[in-house]
Structure formats: C-alpha cells, structure tokens
C-alpha positions, 0 to 999 in steps of 0.5 A: 657638757651633757652626761650620758644616759644610764642604760637599763639592765634587763635581768632574765630572772626578773619576776616582771619579765612575763612571757607574751601571751600567745592566742590560739590561731583559729582555723576556719572552714568553708561554710563557717559562720563568723562575725567581724568587728567591722563588717558584722555577720558573714559566712566563710566562702574560701580559705587560704591555709593560714594566710587569709579567709574570704568571707561573704558579708551579704553586702560585700565579700572581703578577704581577711588576712591572718592573724584573725584578731577581729574575726570570730567563729560562731 
C-alpha cells in the first residue's frame, strides 16, 4: 500500500513568490532597421499591428510573429 504524496502549499505572502518580469513590447514601423538572432540584419517592410512584422533580410523576406523575442530594433 502506498502513502499519498504531500501537496505543497503556496502562500501569497511568501518572499519567494516574485511576480514575473514583463518585457516592454517593441513597436516597429516600416523602414526600421532590425536584427534577428537567426536571420541577421534586415529592414521592416510591413507591420501587422501587434501581430507580426514583415522583414526583408536581403536574401529572403520573413514574417516574424509576436512576441518579438529574437527581433531587436537598431
């Protein structure tokens, strides 16, 4: 016969409960120079409000969906 496992209580006042860090959402405009971790340097050629951006990376065009964690404005 097995014993039931103990459940862990989470206390709202615990000092170990830190709120998650929210990063500011970057807003891109047509013509912005950007860099992507995978594709490299590019220029924004289209913007879908908060949904995605279309970027021209010289050798290819890519639609980058949000959140834009790998895309940085220069």
